[in-house]
N, C-alpha and C positions, 0 to 999 in steps of 0.2 A: 562728551566733553564737559568739563566742569568749569563754569564761567559765572562771573558775578552778574552779567547782563545778557539778555537775549541779543544775539547779533543780527543786525539788519541785513537784508539782502538787496544790494543795489549795484554792485560793480560787475562789469562784463567778465565772463569766464576767461577770455583770452589773456587778460593781464595776469591772472594767477598761473597761467601756463608758461610764462616767461622764465627762462633760466635766470640765475642771479646775474650773469654777465650782461644779458639783454636788458634786464630791469635797471641795472646800474647805468648802462649807457643812456637809457631813456630818461632816467632821473637827472643825470648830469647835463643832458641836452635841454632840459626844461620841458620835455614832452610828457613827463609823468611825475606826479607828486608822490611823496612818500605816503601821504594819507590815502591816496587813491590805490596804491599798491597794497597797503595794509587792509583797506576795505575789501579788495578783491580776495585777498587771502582769508580774511574773516568770513566772507560769504562762502568760500569754498569749504572751509571748516564746518560752517553751519550746515551746509548741504550734505557733506560726506562723513563727518566724524561720528555721527550717531551709529553708523555701520562699521567704520574702520577703527574707531576708538584709539587714535594715535596719541591723544593728549590727556594729561591729567589735570592741567590747569591752563586756561586762557582767560585773561581779563580783558574784554573788548574795550572797556573804557580806558584802561591803562595803556593798551596798545595804541589807541587812536590819539590819546593825549601825547604820548611820546612821539608818535608820527608827526603830529602837528608841530611839536617843538623842533623836530629835525627839519621840517620845512621852513620854519621861521629862522632857524640858525644858519641855514645854507649849508654848503659842503663842510662836513665835519671830519672827514677821513676817507680812506680808501674803500670802506664798506658802507658809505653813507646811505642810510635808509633801507638797507637790505634786511628783510625779515629772517630771523634765525631761531629755530627751535632748539631747546636745551634739554638734553637727557636728564631725567629727574633723579640723578645721583650727584648732580653738579650744583653747587650753591648759587642762589640768586637772591639778592637782598630784598627784592620787592615781590617775590613769589615764593610759595611754599616749596620745600625740598623734602620729599616724603619717601624716597628710595623704594617705593612700592612695598613698604614694610609697616605693619601695624604699630611697631615701636615708634615710628616717626610721623604718624598721621597728624596732619595739621601743623607740622613743624615749620617755623619761619626763622631762618638763620640770621636775617638782617645783615648779611654780608655776601659779597660776590666771590665765587671762585676766581683764581687768577686768570683763567682763560676767558671768563665772562667779562672781567674788568678790561682785558685787552680788546675784546670785541666791542664793548661799549665805547671805548676810547677811539676806536676806528670808525665809529659812526653807525654800527649795526643796530637794528631794531630788535631787541630781545623780545620774542613773540610769546613764549609760553614754555611749559614743561611737557616733555614727551614721555610716554610710559616706558617702563623698563622691567626686565626681570628683577626680582627683589635683590637689591644691593649689587646689581649687574653680575650676579652669580649664577648658580644653577638651582635657585630656590623657586619661590612663587612666580608664576608666569605673568607677563603683561596681559592686559585684556585686548591688546591690539590684534587686528586681523590683516591678512594680506590684501592689499587693495585690488589685486588682480583676480583674486578668488577668496571670498570672505570665509570659506570653509578651511582655508589653509593658514599656516603660520607665516608671519612676516620675517621670521628669524629672530634671533636674540643674541645678546641681551638688549641691544639698542633697537628694540622692536618699534617703538613709536617714532623714533627719528627716521629710520629707513622708510616706514610707511608714509610718514608725513611728507617727505620729499617725493616719494614714488607716486603719491596720489595728488600732488600739486597743491598741498596745503601751504607750504612755504618752500622757497627755492633752496634753502640751506638748513642743516641741522647738525648739532654736535652729537657724537656718540663716544663710546669708549670700547676698547678691546683688551681682553685678557687672554682669550683663546681665539675666537673668530667673530666677535660681537659687532664689528663694523662690516667686515667683508661679506659675511653670510647674509645679513639683512639686505645689503646692497644688491647681491646676486638675486635673492628671492624677490625683491621689490623692483628690480630692473633699473637701478640708478648707479651713478658713480659713487664709490665709497673710498675713502682714503685713510689709511693708518700710517701716519708719518713714522720716521725713525724714532725709536724709543728715546724719550728725553727732550725732544725738540719743543714740545708744548708742556708748560708747567702744569703739575697735577694738584697744586694746593687748592683745597676746597672741593675736590672730587673724592667720593668715597673709595677708599683703597680696598682692593681684593688681594692683589699680589704686587708688591713693590718691584719685583723683577720683571713683571709682564705688563702691567696696566699702561695703556697708551690712549691719550685723547686724540680723536680724529673727527672726521665730518663727512657729510653727504652733500651731493649736488647733482644737478642734471646735465652737467657737461664737465669736461676736463678743465675748461677755463674757470668754472665755478670753484673747483677744488684749489686751483692755483691762487685765486683771489685771497682765500683764507690763509694759504701757506705763506704768502708774502707778508701777511700781517704778523704771523707767529715766528717766522724765522728771519731774524735781523742780521744774520751772517751774510756779509756781502758776497755775492756770487752771480756771475753772468748766467742768464737763462739761455740754455742751448737751443739751437734750431737743428732738428735732425730730419734728414730726408729718408723716408722709408726705403727708397730704392738703394740707399747706401748703408742702411742700418744692419746691425748684427743682433739677432734675437736667438736666445737659447730657449728651447722648449724643455721644461722639466716636469715630468709626470709626478715626481716625488715618490718616496718610499710607500706612500699610501694609495698608489694608483689602482691597486686591486679593489679598492672600495668604490671606484668611479662608476656611476650609472651611465646608461646609454646617452643621456642628454649631454653630460659633460664630455664623454668620449667623442661624440660627434662635434661638439663645440670646439674642442682642442684640435681635432683633425681638420675641420673646416677653416679654423683660424690659421693653422700652419700652412695650409694650401694657399689661402688668400695672400698671406704675407709673401710666400715664395713667388706668386704671380705678380705681386707688386714690386718684385726685384729685391726683396729683403733676403739677406743671408740667414737661413734658419738652420740651427744646429741642435741636436739632441744633447741634453746635459743630464748625465746620471751622477747622482751624488754618492760619495764614499759611504761605506758601511756604518760609520758612527752616526750618520744622520738617521738611520733606522731607529735609533733610541730616542729621538727628540720628542716625539709625541708623548711617550711615557714620561720623559723628563719634565715636559711642560705640565702635565697633570700632577706629578709629584711636587713640583715647586709651587704651583698654584694652591694646592690643598694644604701644603705645609705652611706656607706664608699666611694662609687664612687663619691659622691658629692665633696669630697676633692681631690680625686685622679685625676679627669679630669678637675678640675677647671682651671689649667693653660692653657690647650688647649681651654677651653670654653672662657676664658678671652682674649686670644690672637689670636685664629683662629676659631672663632665660625662658620663661613660659611663652613669650611672644616671638622668640627667635625660631626661624624655620628649622625643622629637624635636620635637613641636610647641612645646614651651617653649624648646628650644634655638634654634629658628628665630626666636622672638620676641626673645630676647636678642640674636641676631645681626642683627635687623631685616631679615629677608629680604624683607619687604614694601617696603622702601626708603622708609619714612615719613621726611619731613624735619621739622626743628624748625619751619619756617615753616608746614607743614601742621598740625602739632600746635597751634601758636598760633592758627591759624584755627579749628580745632575747639574749642579752649577759648573763644574769643571768641564763636563762634556759639552755643555752649551757654549762655554767660552772658547773651547777648541774649535767647535763647528762654526762659530761666528767668524773667526779668523780664516778658516778654510773656505767658507762660502764667499767672503769678501774677495779673496784671492781668485777663486774660480769665476765669479760673476764679473770681475773687473774686465774680462776679455770681451764682454758683450754690452750692447746698449741697454738691454733689459732681459729679464727672464720671464717667460710666460708659463703659467702653471694654473691648475684648477682652483676655482673659488669654493665650490661646493660639490657634494656627491651628485647633485642634479637639481631638479625643480623643488620648490617648496613642498614640504610634506603636509598631508592632510591632518587637520586638527590642531589644537593649541597646546596639547600636553607636552609636545616636544618642539623645540625651536630649531631642530636640525643638528647634525653632527659637525663639530668644528675640525674634523679630521684632516682637512686640507689647509687649515689656517694655523693650527697650534704651533707647528714647527717654525713658521715664519715669524710669528709673534715672539717666540722664544729667541730667535736669532736677532731680534731688534731691528730688522730691516724694514724699509718702507714697502707698503703694499697698496695697490690701486685696483679695485674691482672695475672692469670695463664691461658694461652691458652690451647687448646687441644680438644675443642668441635666444632661441626658445627651445623648449623640450617637447615631448610628445603630447603633453596636455596644453600646449600653447602658452606656457608660463615662462617667465624670464630665467635665463641662465647666463651667468657672467664668467669671465676669466680674470685671473690676477696677473698684474705686472709687478715684478719685484726686482731687486738689485741689491748691491752692497749697501751697508749703512751709510746714510747721508747722501745717497744718490737721488733724493726726493725730487729735486728740480729736473733732473734728466728724465725721470719717469713721468713727471707731469707734462713735460714737453712732448714725450712720445704718446701719452695717453690720448691727446687730441686726434692726431692722424690715425692711430690704431683704432680708436673708437669709431671714427668715420668709416674706416675700412670694414670693421665688423658689422656695422649697420647695413652694409651693402650685400652681405653674404646671404645666400639662400639659407633659411633656417632649417630646423631639424630634418635630418635626412638629406640635406642639400649638399 
């Protein structure tokens, strides 16, 4: 961790273990001060981050000063006093934003991204910047390690955010997803991760990789935590549904990528399906039509094609410091044509309408989050093979933790549904998450 001050160790560990919802309740009741919560999180970071390395910047003096101000001002909004980590591709006016790139080392933007402004207005305590793969792309890796096994990846590109929440440094953190950069770290780090419907959260002030794909989302340690932030960002009036699992309809979709699934994911989906049926849920197999088989390739083509414009400024002004993989995308070494790009756009648009129609018959769709457990080493952040299609479809996705693989490491499953079914998925994520935690893990 890089900090302007040495963090003192004084607060009890159990405060840092609170979910955001639990912490908020205690703050509102007067049982917990914002400063005490902040100190507990700082102590946890001091203890664990030298090994986990989730953070690129935490200024303890600034955090505590802001926490004391929130205590003085009293309730300031629906997120009053909650510590939130910010992925280091998102602008923060009082902290550096360095994108894990030598081009922006020490860069202080002096302005907030729109999502950070919304969080501050809601009373959140912006805690620091979490490490990321360079520009949230496929370039230089974060230094972050998986808190469950330091020899393994936490996933990426939102590496630090997933690990910070998974290791109880903060109860909440922002991430972004272009392929699988929220859902995969959530699965690997054993936390809840939420990619909202594309466009719900404004992206101003977040580094763009792909305008068609990029989505800002977040991590929490409960479904209720995810919903807290969603209600801040989505101001569209809509009743929050209550769904009884015994009356719910769930579609299990292995997706066209099922042949990539490892034993841990195969077991998780099988055990989840069985547990849902035993709970009285109507479980149906959903097989997607053949055009969906093209979507993973379409996602890669769109992402790498749109990168030509996204990274052209760095290519034009700092070529020697731009990672080779990003140079190649600007130079279109893949040889993608505009005709191929139009075909990918059209295929995605057709499949969005088709999936919305198919999924409308169910309360949610259950599908894999990852191939399996987190992979060894930091050279790879894991394959987004089970995420890319859903990102391109612009649908909401929630990683639900609760399973483990053969190495005892976390494995999650994804809830998804039609575009703008976010609130229904969040309402289901709580009872489904509780059910998953009761299931006998790997081999059970």
